[in-house]
C-alpha positions in Angstrom: 13.2 -9.1 7.6 11.4 -6.0 9.1 9.6 -4.0 7.2 8.9 0.6 6.5 6.5 1.4 9.1 4.5 4.9 8.9 3.8 6.6 12.0 0.3 7.3 12.1 0.8 10.8 14.1 3.9 12.8 12.8 3.9 10.8 8.8 7.2 9.6 9.1 8.9 6.5 7.5 10.6 4.3 10.1 11.4 0.7 10.5 11.2 1.1 14.4 8.1 -0.2 16.8 7.9 2.9 18.1 8.1 6.2 16.3 11.5 7.8 17.3 9.7 11.9 16.6 7.3 10.8 18.9 6.6 8.1 20.4 3.7 6.5 18.7 3.0 3.5 17.4 4.0 2.7 14.1 1.2 1.1 11.5 3.0 -1.1 8.2 2.2 0.4 5.0 1.6 -3.1 2.9 -0.8 -2.0 -0.3 -3.4 -4.0 -0.7 -3.3 -7.7 -2.5 -4.8 -7.6 -5.7 -7.1 -10.1 -7.2 -8.0 -10.9 -10.3 -11.8 -11.5 -8.9 -12.1 -8.1 -7.3 -15.5 -6.2 -8.1 -13.8 -2.8 -10.4 -11.1 -6.4 -12.4 -13.6 -6.9 -15.1 -12.6 -2.8 -16.6 -9.2 -2.9 -15.6 -8.8 -5.9 -17.9 -11.0 -3.8 -21.2 -9.0 -1.3 -20.3 -5.9 -3.1 -21.0 -7.5 -4.8 -24.3 -8.2 -0.9 -25.6 -4.1 -0.7 -24.8 -3.1 -3.2 -26.5 -4.9 -2.6 -29.3 -4.3 0.6 -29.7 
């Protein structure tokens, strides 16, 4: 399965390995993985608890 790629030079999106506009190698735009053990997880969970109270 192909993923959406982004050109770092012209910021265009494509499915190709090379940008068709500026011929630069494209990069994957995969978001960071979610982890409940991250540094800010404690604060995110506290915020969710406060939202449920309202």
